[in-house]
C-alpha positions as CSV (number, residue, x, y, z in Angstrom):
1,M,-11.0,25.4,-35.6
2,S,-10.8,24.8,-39.3
3,E,-8.6,26.2,-42.1
4,T,-9.4,26.8,-45.8
5,G,-7.4,25.0,-48.4
6,K,-6.2,26.2,-51.9
7,D,-9.2,24.7,-53.4
8,G,-11.5,26.7,-51.1
9,T,-12.7,23.7,-49.0
10,S,-12.5,23.7,-45.3
11,E,-9.8,21.5,-43.8
12,T,-9.7,20.5,-40.1
13,P,-6.1,20.3,-38.8
14,N,-5.0,16.8,-37.8
15,P,-4.9,16.6,-33.9
16,F,-2.3,13.8,-34.3
17,M,0.2,15.6,-36.5
18,P,2.3,18.8,-35.6
19,S,1.8,21.7,-37.9
20,P,4.7,22.8,-40.1
21,D,5.0,26.1,-38.0
22,D,5.8,23.9,-35.0
23,L,8.4,21.8,-36.3
24,Q,11.4,24.2,-35.3
25,H,9.9,24.0,-31.8
26,W,9.9,20.3,-31.8
27,A,13.5,20.3,-32.9
28,S,14.4,22.4,-29.8
29,V,12.3,19.9,-27.7
30,M,14.4,17.0,-29.1
31,G,17.6,18.8,-28.4
32,R,16.7,19.5,-24.8
33,A,15.7,15.9,-24.4
34,Q,18.9,14.5,-25.6
35,Q,20.9,16.9,-23.4
36,M,18.7,15.8,-20.3
37,M,19.4,12.2,-21.0
38,L,23.1,12.8,-21.4
39,E,23.1,14.7,-18.1
40,Y,21.4,11.9,-16.4
41,A,23.7,9.2,-17.8
42,L,26.8,11.3,-16.8
43,G,25.4,11.8,-13.3
44,Q,24.6,8.0,-12.9
45,A,28.2,7.1,-14.1
46,N,29.7,9.7,-11.6
47,D,27.8,8.2,-8.8
48,G,28.8,4.7,-9.7
49,K,25.2,3.6,-10.2
50,T,24.0,0.7,-12.4
51,G,20.5,0.7,-11.6
52,A,18.4,-1.0,-9.0
53,A,18.0,-4.7,-9.1
54,A,14.4,-5.9,-10.2
55,L,12.2,-6.7,-7.3
56,F,10.6,-9.5,-9.1
57,D,10.6,-10.8,-12.6
58,P,7.2,-12.1,-13.8
59,A,8.8,-13.8,-16.7
60,G,11.0,-15.7,-14.2
61,W,7.9,-17.3,-12.7
62,L,7.2,-19.0,-16.1
63,N,10.6,-20.8,-15.7
64,S,9.0,-24.1,-14.8
65,P,7.9,-27.4,-16.2
66,A,4.9,-25.7,-17.6
67,T,6.8,-23.1,-19.7
68,Q,6.7,-25.0,-22.9
69,Q,3.0,-25.6,-22.7
70,W,2.4,-21.9,-21.9
71,A,4.5,-20.9,-24.8
72,Q,2.6,-23.3,-27.2
73,Q,-0.7,-21.7,-26.0
74,S,0.5,-18.3,-26.3
75,A,1.6,-18.9,-29.9
76,K,-2.0,-20.0,-30.7
77,M,-3.2,-16.8,-29.0
78,W,-1.1,-14.5,-31.2
79,E,-2.1,-16.5,-34.2
80,Q,-5.7,-15.7,-33.4
81,G,-4.7,-11.9,-32.9
82,V,-3.2,-12.0,-36.4
83,A,-6.4,-13.5,-37.7
84,F,-8.4,-10.9,-36.1
85,W,-6.4,-8.1,-37.7
86,T,-6.7,-9.9,-41.1
87,S,-10.4,-10.0,-40.7
88,L,-10.6,-6.3,-39.9
89,A,-8.8,-5.5,-43.0
90,T,-11.5,-7.2,-45.0
91,L,-14.2,-5.2,-43.5
92,G,-13.2,-1.9,-44.9
93,P,-15.4,1.2,-44.5
94,S,-18.3,-1.0,-43.3
95,F,-16.6,-1.8,-39.9
96,T,-18.1,-0.3,-37.0
97,P,-16.2,-0.1,-33.7
98,V,-17.8,-1.5,-30.6
99,T,-19.2,1.0,-28.5
100,D,-20.6,-1.0,-25.5
101,A,-17.1,-2.3,-24.2
102,P,-16.8,-2.4,-20.3
103,K,-15.9,0.8,-18.7
104,D,-12.1,1.0,-18.2
105,K,-10.7,4.4,-17.2
106,R,-7.6,3.6,-19.2
107,F,-9.7,4.1,-22.4
108,A,-11.6,7.1,-21.2
109,D,-10.7,9.4,-24.1
110,P,-13.4,9.5,-26.7
111,E,-10.8,8.7,-29.4
112,W,-10.7,5.0,-28.2
113,T,-14.3,4.7,-29.3
114,N,-14.8,7.3,-32.0
115,N,-11.6,6.9,-33.9
116,P,-11.6,3.6,-36.0
117,A,-7.8,3.1,-35.6
118,F,-7.8,3.5,-31.8
119,A,-11.0,1.5,-31.4
120,L,-9.3,-1.3,-33.3
121,I,-6.1,-1.2,-31.1
122,R,-8.3,-1.3,-28.1
123,Q,-10.3,-4.2,-29.3
124,T,-7.3,-6.2,-30.3
125,Y,-5.7,-5.4,-26.9
126,G,-8.8,-6.7,-25.1
127,L,-9.0,-9.9,-27.2
128,L,-5.3,-10.7,-26.7
129,S,-5.2,-9.8,-23.0
130,D,-8.4,-11.9,-22.2
131,Q,-6.9,-14.8,-24.3
132,L,-3.5,-14.6,-22.3
133,L,-5.4,-14.9,-19.0
134,E,-7.7,-17.5,-20.2
135,T,-4.8,-19.5,-21.6
136,T,-3.1,-19.3,-18.1
137,R,-6.3,-20.5,-16.3
138,Q,-6.7,-23.5,-18.7
139,M,-3.2,-24.9,-18.4
140,Q,-3.0,-28.5,-17.4
141,G,-0.7,-30.1,-14.8
142,L,-0.3,-27.1,-12.4
143,D,-0.6,-27.2,-8.7
144,E,-2.6,-24.3,-7.2
145,G,0.5,-22.4,-6.1
146,A,2.1,-22.4,-9.5
147,R,-1.2,-21.5,-11.2
148,K,-1.7,-18.5,-9.1
149,K,1.9,-17.3,-9.9
150,L,1.2,-17.7,-13.6
151,E,-2.2,-15.9,-13.3
152,F,-0.5,-13.1,-11.4
153,A,2.3,-12.8,-13.9
154,A,-0.2,-12.9,-16.9
155,K,-2.2,-10.2,-15.2
156,N,0.8,-7.9,-14.7
157,M,2.2,-8.6,-18.2
158,A,-1.3,-7.8,-19.8
159,E,-1.6,-4.5,-17.8
160,A,2.1,-3.6,-18.8
161,F,1.2,-4.2,-22.5
162,S,-1.9,-2.0,-22.6
163,P,-1.8,0.5,-25.6
164,S,-2.6,3.2,-23.1
165,N,0.9,3.0,-21.7
166,L,2.6,3.6,-25.0
167,L,3.2,7.0,-26.5
168,L,2.4,6.0,-30.1
169,T,-0.8,4.2,-29.2
170,N,-2.4,6.4,-26.7
171,P,-4.5,9.2,-28.5
172,E,-4.6,11.4,-25.3
173,V,-0.8,11.4,-25.0
174,I,-0.4,12.2,-28.8
175,K,-2.9,15.0,-28.6
176,R,-1.4,16.5,-25.5
177,A,2.1,16.4,-27.3
178,I,0.8,18.3,-30.3
179,E,-1.0,20.7,-28.2
180,T,2.0,21.6,-26.0
181,R,4.4,21.4,-29.0
182,G,6.2,18.5,-27.3
183,E,6.6,20.2,-24.0
184,S,4.4,17.6,-22.2
185,L,6.8,14.9,-23.4
186,L,9.9,16.8,-22.2
187,K,8.3,17.3,-18.8
188,G,7.4,13.7,-18.6
189,L,10.9,12.6,-19.4
190,K,12.2,15.0,-16.6
191,H,9.9,13.2,-14.2
192,M,11.0,9.8,-15.4
193,L,14.8,10.5,-15.1
194,T,14.3,11.9,-11.6
195,D,12.4,8.7,-10.7
196,L,15.2,6.5,-12.2
197,A,17.7,8.5,-10.2
198,R,15.6,8.0,-6.9
199,G,15.1,4.3,-7.7
200,Q,11.3,4.8,-7.1
201,L,8.2,5.8,-8.9
202,S,6.9,9.0,-7.6
203,H,3.0,9.4,-7.0
204,V,3.5,13.0,-5.8
205,D,6.0,15.8,-5.7
206,P,8.4,14.7,-3.2
207,D,9.1,18.3,-2.1
208,A,5.3,19.0,-1.5
209,F,5.3,17.9,2.1
210,E,7.6,18.1,5.1
211,V,7.0,15.9,8.2
212,G,6.4,18.0,11.1
213,V,5.7,21.1,9.1
214,N,2.5,20.4,7.0
215,I,2.1,16.6,7.7
216,A,2.4,14.7,11.2
217,T,1.7,17.9,13.1
218,T,-0.4,16.9,16.1
219,P,1.3,18.5,19.0
220,G,3.2,16.3,21.4
221,K,6.7,15.1,22.8
222,V,9.0,12.3,22.5
223,I,9.2,11.1,25.9
224,H,11.0,7.8,25.7
225,E,13.4,6.2,23.0
226,T,15.3,3.0,22.4
227,D,17.5,1.8,19.5
228,L,14.3,0.5,17.8
229,Y,11.6,3.1,18.4
230,Q,10.5,6.5,19.9
231,L,7.5,6.8,22.1
232,I,5.4,10.0,21.4
233,H,2.9,11.4,23.9
234,Y,0.4,13.8,22.5
235,T,-0.9,16.8,24.2
236,P,-4.4,16.5,25.5
237,T,-7.1,19.0,24.3
238,T,-9.7,18.1,26.9
239,R,-9.9,19.0,30.6
240,E,-10.5,15.5,31.5
241,V,-9.2,12.3,29.8
242,F,-10.0,8.6,30.0
243,A,-8.1,7.1,32.9
244,V,-7.0,4.2,30.7
245,P,-4.4,5.5,28.1
246,I,-3.9,4.0,24.6
247,V,-0.7,3.1,22.9
248,I,-0.7,2.8,19.1
249,F,1.5,0.3,17.3
250,P,1.8,1.2,13.6
251,P,3.5,-1.1,11.1
252,W,7.3,-0.6,10.7
253,I,6.9,-1.3,7.0
254,N,5.7,2.3,6.9
255,R,5.9,5.7,8.7
256,F,3.6,6.1,11.7
257,Y,2.0,9.3,10.3
258,I,-0.6,7.5,8.2
259,L,-2.5,7.9,11.3
260,D,-1.7,11.7,11.5
261,L,-1.7,13.0,8.1
262,N,-3.2,16.4,8.7
263,P,-5.6,17.8,11.3
264,A,-8.7,17.0,9.1
265,K,-7.6,13.3,8.5
266,S,-5.7,12.6,11.7
267,F,-6.8,9.6,13.7
268,V,-4.4,10.7,16.4
269,A,-5.9,14.3,16.6
270,W,-9.4,12.8,16.7
271,A,-8.7,10.3,19.4
272,V,-7.2,13.1,21.5
273,E,-10.3,15.2,21.1
274,Q,-12.3,12.3,22.3
275,G,-10.4,12.5,25.5
276,L,-8.0,9.8,25.2
277,S,-4.4,10.0,26.5
278,V,-2.7,8.9,23.2
279,F,0.8,7.4,22.8
280,M,2.3,6.5,19.5
281,V,5.2,4.3,18.6
282,S,7.6,5.7,15.8
283,W,9.7,2.8,14.6
284,K,13.3,3.5,13.4
285,S,14.1,2.7,9.7
286,A,16.5,-0.2,9.6
287,D,20.2,0.3,8.7
288,A,23.3,-2.0,9.0
289,S,23.3,-1.7,12.7
290,M,20.0,-3.6,12.9
291,K,21.2,-6.6,10.9
292,D,20.5,-9.0,13.8
293,I,17.1,-7.5,14.7
294,V,14.3,-10.4,14.7
295,W,10.6,-10.7,15.6
296,D,11.5,-11.1,19.4
297,D,12.9,-7.6,19.4
298,Y,9.7,-6.1,18.1
299,V,7.7,-7.9,20.7
300,A,10.0,-6.8,23.4
301,A,9.7,-3.3,22.2
302,Q,5.8,-3.5,22.3
303,I,6.1,-4.7,25.9
304,D,8.5,-1.9,26.8
305,A,6.2,0.6,25.5
306,I,3.2,-0.9,27.4
307,D,5.3,-1.0,30.6
308,T,6.7,2.6,30.1
309,V,3.1,4.1,29.9
310,R,1.8,2.1,32.8
311,A,4.6,3.3,35.0
312,L,4.4,7.0,33.8
313,L,0.8,7.3,34.2
314,D,0.6,4.9,37.3
315,V,-2.1,2.8,35.7
316,P,-2.6,-1.0,36.0
317,A,-3.4,-1.5,32.1
318,I,-3.7,0.4,29.0
319,H,-5.6,0.0,25.6
320,T,-3.6,-1.0,22.6
321,I,-3.9,-0.6,18.8
322,G,-1.9,-2.7,16.3
323,Y,-2.1,-1.9,12.6
324,C,-1.3,-4.4,10.0
325,V,2.1,-6.3,10.8
326,A,2.2,-4.5,14.2
327,G,-1.1,-6.1,14.9
328,T,0.1,-9.5,14.1
329,T,3.0,-8.9,16.4
330,L,0.6,-7.4,19.1
331,A,-1.3,-10.7,19.0
332,A,2.0,-12.6,19.7
333,T,2.8,-10.1,22.3
334,L,-0.6,-10.6,24.1
335,A,-0.2,-14.5,23.7
336,M,3.3,-14.3,25.4
337,L,1.7,-12.1,28.2
338,S,-1.0,-14.5,28.8
339,A,1.5,-17.4,29.0
340,R,3.3,-15.5,31.5
341,G,0.3,-14.5,33.6
342,E,0.7,-10.8,32.7
343,A,-2.4,-10.4,30.5
344,D,-3.9,-7.9,32.9
345,K,-1.4,-5.1,31.6
346,V,-3.7,-4.7,28.6
347,K,-7.1,-3.7,29.0
348,S,-8.2,-4.1,25.4
349,V,-6.8,-4.6,21.9
350,T,-7.8,-3.1,18.6
351,F,-6.7,-4.6,15.4
352,F,-6.4,-2.5,12.2
353,T,-6.5,-4.8,9.2
354,A,-4.2,-7.4,10.9
355,Q,-3.7,-11.1,10.2
356,V,-2.8,-13.9,12.3
357,D,-3.8,-16.8,10.1
358,F,-2.2,-16.5,6.7
359,E,-4.1,-19.2,4.9
360,F,-6.0,-16.6,2.9
361,A,-3.4,-14.0,2.8
362,G,-3.9,-13.3,-1.0
363,D,-1.3,-12.4,-3.6
364,L,1.4,-11.5,-1.0
365,K,1.8,-15.2,-0.6
366,L,3.2,-15.3,-4.1
367,F,6.3,-13.8,-2.7
368,V,7.5,-16.4,-0.4
369,D,9.0,-19.1,-2.6
370,E,12.7,-19.9,-2.7
371,S,13.5,-17.8,-5.6
372,Y,12.1,-14.7,-4.2
373,L,13.8,-15.4,-0.8
374,A,17.0,-15.8,-2.6
375,L,16.4,-12.5,-4.2
376,L,15.7,-10.9,-1.0
377,E,19.1,-12.2,0.4
378,Q,20.8,-10.6,-2.4
379,L,19.1,-7.3,-2.0
380,S,19.6,-7.3,1.8
381,A,23.5,-7.9,1.7
382,H,24.0,-5.0,4.2
383,G,21.5,-6.5,6.8
384,Y,18.5,-4.5,5.7
385,L,16.0,-4.5,2.8
386,D,15.7,-1.0,1.1
387,G,12.2,0.0,1.6
388,R,11.7,0.9,-2.1
389,Y,11.5,-2.9,-2.9
390,M,8.7,-3.4,-0.5
391,A,7.0,-0.4,-1.9
392,A,7.4,-2.0,-5.5
393,T,5.9,-5.3,-4.1
394,F,2.9,-3.4,-2.7
395,N,2.4,-1.3,-5.9
396,S,2.5,-4.5,-8.0
397,L,-0.5,-5.9,-6.2
398,R,-2.6,-3.1,-7.9
399,G,-0.2,-2.4,-10.9
400,R,-2.9,-0.8,-13.0
401,D,-3.8,1.9,-10.4
402,L,-0.5,2.3,-8.6
403,I,2.1,1.9,-11.4
404,W,0.8,2.3,-15.0
405,N,-1.7,5.0,-14.1
406,Y,1.3,7.1,-12.9
407,V,3.5,6.1,-15.8
408,V,0.9,7.5,-18.1
409,S,0.2,10.6,-16.0
410,N,3.7,11.5,-14.9
411,Y,5.8,10.4,-18.0
412,L,3.6,10.4,-21.1
413,L,1.2,13.2,-20.3
414,G,3.7,15.2,-18.2
415,N,1.0,16.2,-15.7
416,D,1.9,18.1,-12.5
417,Y,2.0,15.9,-9.6
418,P,-1.1,16.2,-7.2
419,P,-0.5,17.4,-3.6
420,F,-1.9,14.4,-2.1
421,D,-0.6,13.6,1.5
422,L,-1.7,9.9,1.4
423,L,0.3,9.3,-1.7
424,Y,3.3,11.2,-0.2
425,W,3.2,8.8,2.9
426,N,2.9,5.8,0.5
427,G,6.1,6.8,-1.1
428,D,7.9,7.7,2.2
429,T,9.5,4.2,2.5
430,T,11.2,2.6,5.5
431,N,13.9,0.0,5.5
432,L,13.3,-3.5,7.1
433,P,15.8,-5.7,9.1
434,A,16.7,-8.5,6.8
435,K,16.6,-11.4,9.4
436,W,13.1,-10.2,10.6
437,H,11.7,-9.9,7.2
438,R,12.8,-13.3,6.1
439,Q,11.6,-14.8,9.4
440,Y,8.2,-13.1,9.0
441,L,7.6,-14.3,5.5
442,V,8.8,-18.0,6.1
443,D,7.2,-18.6,9.5
444,L,4.0,-16.6,9.0
445,Y,3.1,-16.3,5.3
446,R,4.7,-19.5,4.1
447,D,4.4,-21.9,7.1
448,N,1.5,-20.2,8.9
449,R,3.0,-21.3,12.2
450,L,1.4,-18.5,14.3
451,V,-1.9,-20.3,14.6
452,I,-0.3,-23.7,15.5
453,P,-0.3,-23.8,19.3
454,N,3.2,-23.6,20.7
455,S,4.9,-23.9,17.3
456,L,6.4,-20.4,17.7
457,S,8.3,-19.0,20.8
458,V,8.9,-15.3,21.3
459,C,11.3,-14.0,23.9
460,G,11.7,-17.7,25.1
461,T,8.1,-18.3,25.6
462,P,6.0,-20.6,23.5
463,I,2.8,-18.9,22.4
464,D,-0.8,-20.0,21.8
465,L,-3.2,-17.4,20.5
466,R,-6.2,-19.3,22.1
467,K,-4.9,-18.2,25.5
468,I,-5.6,-14.5,24.6
469,G,-8.7,-13.4,26.4
470,T,-8.2,-9.5,26.1
471,P,-11.4,-7.9,24.8
472,A,-10.7,-7.4,21.1
473,Y,-12.0,-4.9,18.4
474,I,-11.2,-6.2,14.9
475,Q,-11.4,-3.9,11.9
476,A,-11.2,-5.1,8.4
477,G,-11.5,-3.5,5.0
478,R,-13.9,-4.9,2.5
479,E,-11.6,-4.1,-0.5
480,D,-8.3,-4.7,1.3
481,H,-5.7,-6.4,-1.0
482,I,-2.9,-6.5,1.5
483,A,-4.9,-8.2,4.5
484,P,-7.9,-9.6,2.7
485,L,-11.1,-9.5,4.7
486,A,-11.3,-13.4,4.8
487,S,-7.9,-13.6,6.3
488,V,-8.5,-10.9,8.9
489,W,-11.7,-12.5,10.0
490,R,-9.7,-15.6,11.2
491,L,-8.8,-13.6,14.3
492,M,-12.4,-14.4,15.3
493,D,-11.5,-18.1,15.1
494,H,-8.3,-18.0,17.2
495,L,-8.9,-15.5,20.2
496,S,-10.7,-16.6,23.3
497,G,-11.9,-13.3,24.7
498,P,-14.9,-11.1,23.8
499,K,-14.6,-10.0,20.2
500,T,-16.2,-7.3,18.2
501,F,-15.8,-7.5,14.5
502,L,-16.4,-4.4,12.2
503,L,-16.2,-4.2,8.4
504,A,-15.2,-0.9,6.9
505,G,-15.7,0.2,3.4
506,S,-12.7,0.7,1.1
507,G,-9.2,-1.0,1.7
508,H,-6.1,-1.2,3.6
509,I,-5.6,2.6,4.1
510,A,-8.6,4.5,3.2
511,G,-10.7,1.9,5.2
512,V,-8.8,2.9,8.4
513,V,-8.2,6.5,7.7
514,N,-11.9,7.7,7.4
515,P,-12.7,10.6,9.6
516,P,-16.2,11.4,10.5
517,T,-16.0,14.9,9.0
518,A,-15.2,13.4,5.4
519,G,-18.6,11.7,5.3
520,K,-17.1,8.9,3.2
521,Y,-17.7,5.1,2.9
522,Q,-19.6,3.2,5.5
523,Y,-19.3,0.3,7.8
524,W,-21.1,-2.9,8.8
525,T,-21.7,-4.4,12.2
526,G,-23.1,-8.0,12.6
527,D,-23.5,-11.0,14.8
528,N,-20.1,-11.3,16.6
529,N,-21.0,-14.9,17.4
530,A,-21.3,-16.0,13.8
531,A,-19.7,-19.1,12.9
532,T,-18.5,-17.9,9.6
533,L,-17.8,-14.8,7.7
534,A,-20.6,-15.6,5.4
535,D,-22.9,-15.7,8.4
536,Y,-21.6,-12.5,9.7
537,E,-22.1,-10.8,6.4
538,A,-25.7,-12.1,6.2
539,S,-26.4,-10.6,9.6
540,A,-24.6,-7.3,9.0
541,K,-26.2,-3.9,9.2
542,E,-24.7,-1.2,7.1
543,T,-24.1,2.4,8.5
544,K,-23.1,5.4,6.4
545,G,-19.8,7.2,7.3
546,S,-16.9,6.6,9.5
547,W,-16.6,3.8,11.9
548,W,-14.4,5.8,14.4
549,P,-17.5,6.8,16.6
550,H,-18.5,3.2,16.8
551,W,-15.0,2.4,18.1
552,I,-14.7,5.2,20.7
553,G,-18.2,4.0,22.0
554,W,-16.5,0.4,22.5
555,I,-13.5,1.9,24.1
556,A,-15.7,3.7,26.6
557,A,-17.5,0.7,27.3
558,Q,-14.4,-1.1,28.4
559,D,-13.7,1.6,31.0
560,A,-15.4,5.0,31.0
561,A,-13.5,6.5,34.1
562,K,-12.1,9.9,33.7
563,T,-9.2,11.9,35.3
564,P,-8.0,15.4,35.1
565,A,-5.6,16.1,32.1
566,K,-2.6,17.3,34.4
567,G,0.6,16.2,35.8
568,S,2.1,13.2,33.9
569,R,-0.9,13.5,31.5
570,I,0.8,16.4,30.0
571,P,3.8,15.4,27.8
572,G,7.1,15.9,29.5
573,K,5.6,16.8,32.9
574,G,5.8,13.3,34.5
575,A,8.8,11.2,35.4
576,K,9.6,10.9,31.6
577,K,10.9,14.3,30.5
578,A,10.5,15.6,26.9
579,I,13.5,14.6,24.6
580,E,12.2,16.6,21.6
581,D,8.9,17.8,19.9
582,A,6.7,15.3,17.9
583,P,7.0,13.8,15.5
584,G,10.7,13.1,16.4
585,R,13.8,12.3,14.7
586,Y,13.2,8.6,13.7
587,V,10.3,9.2,11.5
588,K,12.6,11.6,9.4
589,Q,15.4,9.1,9.1
590,R,16.1,7.4,5.7
């Protein structure tokens, strides 16, 4: 909309400047912002809070013999940046911004291309960030580990310094602020101060969901509990069920209900509908009472759950699922049972994005050096690691999508939080026993001992993965950044029984939680006798949609026998009486 000036010409309001009529409102916004920050500061002081310790400091990773070389190269890089800006100044009106830059959703606003000032800012950032990464790659005298740390740090620094993350250099943020007369910035400030008080970046409104009310709602009962876990038995929905039940072991790094988000997405509800007797382990979030918990305790808990279900339903064997770290532990459990001559307790094992060989474990291996382990020790002074630090670690692996995207949306644009159950689950952190966490990082991620026969013992028994003859279904995500495809494939090299490998589209979460009704993604099946992952991929056939039907077909092929859904097949009706309704207390504890 245009306005007419005193000389009769049409003037278009500047979208990046507030109108004189709005200045009073802006003054009000600034006053409210100051009051908001003052109240936050007073609240923190009264609570005795000084702010959470940094999970990691990328700049600290540069504190090495290579620091001086890196600094020298960086100085050259910034000199080139200055020269670039100087050259732009000489172009004057003839300068034409580049319009064929690679697509980047950070710069989706048309102003990044159409407005010369913002186009130049974007170009300069692209030049400098590319040079930063290239400088890191070309540094001499670094071993592979040090180089990867520097590259990870440089990548995170480049993403942090993006002009899209700053109020004064993001045209979308400036325009939103002008349009709302500053209210968007005030709302963003409120979001930021709330997150600072929580000590955690919010991806969704923390009040949008309630476990057991509109998330994790599949009917069932808690029928068994220990100091470490609760065992949930879900209510059957079919007249007959498979004779062989299934026990699901989710990772204790997260809450179990990633597999029971809502009826439309719930793997649990879907598995029940297929006629499976489904049991779920719900791990307790660590507190000071669990300071001496180690890996053996989680193995013992898995065996306890297996034996509890076998006894309850009077069956000789059960199916099992292990997701992520619980899958790693399940492999150790199976190796121990094999060593003890008790392998027949488990009819089959399914691994969801699990690793046993950590040679190709990806960027998470950057978090196992002595400086990081020392930091973990400081953060775990009470005997457990606050789950917010693990969440920050995982977010940092995809900082652009899981950190800075939300900094812009929540804080700078002041957007409302999306009601997204998966993101709510992602922020619903659990605490980890400190001894176990260090043991896991050192023995597995750093020293890769699980694949060395008899190098590790669990519950007093040396373990050898080659002794596992249990039929295995191994699922991996093509885009998984937590358990990389190449790393998950190594299960094929270390297990001795019949193995079926399935490659799912997407990553660590969406690659697993992909119900058939969604009609999303795809999966690949190939030659399970392939010598290498490359050979498998060369033989693989793509199928559109969810891989869940393929899996239930595999389960039925192991044992298709059915039995009436009555008696002990009904939660609480057998020898194990109901303790409480699903999802139970443990999943709600902080």
